[in-house]
N, C-alpha and C positions, 0 to 999 in steps of 0.2 A: 802666682805660684802658691801663696799661702791659702788662697781661696780654694784652689784645686786640692790641696792637702786636706783642708777641713771637709770638703765635699766627699773625698775618698773615705775619710774617717767616719763621717755620718753614714755613708753607704754601708761600710763594714758593720757599724753598730746596728743598722736596720736589719741587715741579713742575719746577724747574730740573734736579734730579737725574734725574728721569724722562726729560726731553728729552736730557740729556747721555748717559744710557745708550743711548738710541736711536741717537745719532750715532756710537757707538763701533764699528759694524760695519765690517770691512775692505773696501776697494774691490775690485771684480772685477779679476782679472789676465788679460790677453789672452795665451793660450798660442799660440805660433806653430805652424803646421801641422807635424806630424811626418812627413808624407809625404816620402819621400826623393826628391830630384830625379832625373829620368830619367838613367840612365847609359848612355852609348853605348860599347859594348864594341868595342875594336879588333879588326879582322879577324885571325884567327890566321894567322901566317906559314906559308906553304907551302914556305919554303926548307928544304931538307933539313938536319937538325941535324948537328953534328959527331959523327962516329962515335967512341964512347968504349968500346964493348965489343968484345971479340975476335970476329972473324967466325967463323961456324960453317962448317966445311968442307963444301962442297957439290960433289959430283962432277957435272960436266957430261958427259952421254953423248957419246962420241966417234964415235958411229955417225952415219949420214946421217939426214936429216930423217925423222920418223916417217911411217909409212904413212898416206896420205891417207884419212880416213874417208869414208864415203858421204855425199855432199852433193849439192845441186842446182846447185852452181857450174858455170859454163861450163868446158868441157874445156880451153880454151886458157889460162885464168887461174883462179886460186883466189880468186874474188871472194866476199865475205861474203854471207850470206843476205839482207842488206838490199838487195843489188843486184836481187833478184827483184822488188822493189817499184818499181824504176826511180828511186828517190830517191838523189841524191848526198849530200844532207844530211838527217840524221834525228836531231834533238836528243833524242828520247826513246829512241832505241835506237842508240847509237853503237858501231859494230862495225868489226872489222878481221879479216883472215885471215892466218894464218901456215901455210905448207905445206898449204893447202887446208882448214884447220880454222878455224871462225869463233869469235871471242871477243868479249866485250862489256865495254866500259869500265864501271866501277862494280860489276862482278860477278866477272869472272875474276881470280883471284889470281896472284901471281908464281909461287907453287909449282906451279900448274897448268901454266904455260908450261914450267917446268923439267921437270916430269914428262913433258911431251909431247915433250921433246927439242929445244926451240927452241934454235937455235945461238947462245947467249949467249957473249960474250967471257968467258973463264974468270976473269980477275982481277976482273971486275964481279960475276959471279954468286957468287963466293966470299964476297961481303958480304951475301948474301941472308938469312943467319941473324942479322945484326946488329939491334940494337934500333932501332926508329923511334919517336920521341917522339909524344905525342898531338898531334893536329891539325897534322901535319907531312907534307910530301911528301919522298920519297927523292931521292937522286941518280939520274941516268939509268943504266939497265942496257942496255948496247949489244948489239944483235943483228947478227951478221955476215951480210950479204946477198950480197956478192960482193967481189972484190978492190977495196979502197979504198971500199967502200960499206957503210954500217951505218945502223941506225935506233936509236932509244932509246925505252925504255918507262920510265914512272915509276909508283910506287905511292903511295897516300895512306892515312895512318892518320887517319880522321875520328872516332875514338873519344876518350874522355877517359882512356884508359889506354895504356900502352906495349905495342907489339906488335913482332914481328919483321917485317922487310920481306917475307919470303916469305908471311906470313899476310895481308898487306894486298892490296887489289884494285888492279888496273891502272887508273889514272885519266887517263893521258896517253900518247900515242904521237906521236913526232916523227920525220919522215922528210925529210931533204934529198934532193933528186932530182938525180941525176947525168945530165948530158946524154947521150942515146943509151943510157941504162941498159936492160939486158935482164933485170934481176933480177925474179923472180916469186915470191919467198919471201913477201914482205909485200905484201898487196893490200888494196884498199878497195872500196867500192861505186861508185867513180868511176874512170875511166881516168886514168892519170898523165900522159898526153899531151894532156889536154883544154885548151881555150882558155878565156879569161875569158868569152867570149860563150856558149860551150857550158855553162859552169858556171851562169851567170845564167839561161840558157834553161831549165835543169832545176830549179835551186834558188830562182830568183827573185832579187830585189834583196837584196844583203847588208845585214846590220845596220850595218856600218861599212866604209868604204873609205878607203884612203890611197894617195896617189901621191907618188913621190919621183923627182926628176930629179937625176942625178949628172953627172959629167964624161964627156966623150967618148961621148956618146949613151947612157950607162948610165941606166936608169930601172927602177923597180919599182912594182908595184901590189899592195897587200895588201887582200884581201877577207875579211871576218869574218862568220860566221853564229853568233851567240852568244845566250845567255840568262843572266839573273842567277841566281846561286846562292841557295838559300833558307836556307843555313846560314852561308856566308862572304861577305865583301865581295870577291867575285871572280866573274868571268864564266866560263862554260864553253861550249865549242862547237867550231867548225871555223875554222881560219885557213889561208888559201891565199895564198902569195906568188908572184907572177909576175914574172920578171925579163925585161925586153924581150919580154913577151908569152908567155914559156914558163914553165910551172909550175916553181918553184925549190925550194920546200919546203912541207910541210903539217904542221899540228899538229891533232890532235883531243884535246880535253880535257874530262873529265867532272868536274863539281863538284856535290856534293849540295845 
């Protein structure tokens, strides 16, 4: 009887050991997703970086403007080829002319303008050999148009490496318009004496308009025809500001 009791006890202990062994498995651990959260990259600044390298001396030709190449531009003004289409605003082909030669934003380099004898201000163009950081826009290079009249062009380095300003393409042209100006060095596909109504009749309703009323009857109207950049958090296009109904300044800007 004692042997039977011991055997039964041993059997119970064995069965208990089997179940204990089964319950020793580690619980499943929930691993959090390793997918990184979406990162929104800040738009690269287009402000021109501080110049840190010594400028490369660049000689600006002291001759008159280069001979006008054969173009289809009207004889009285050196209008860009885009004018032949009749379009004042062309976001896919943003052009301007200097001394009768047509150039295109996003394609024409600063060096091309220098080689063509564009009348840059010497102290500006002397910086053409300076380094321009990646994803940066340069300072303005002034073009002398007439006495007390000038325009500015800017270049953009949209690469991931450093380049000299002269190697970069022109991405912006800014022209303040002097009342009763007769300069015809820098021209566009639209007349500089056009009205807001004439602009809208040709280009349609602008992307954005702003009206500002100042003192003593002063007011401005700004009309923009722009499109979003596919690379930067920045718009590119045409900006026209009218002061008291007269065109005051224009900016055309290309952004990739």
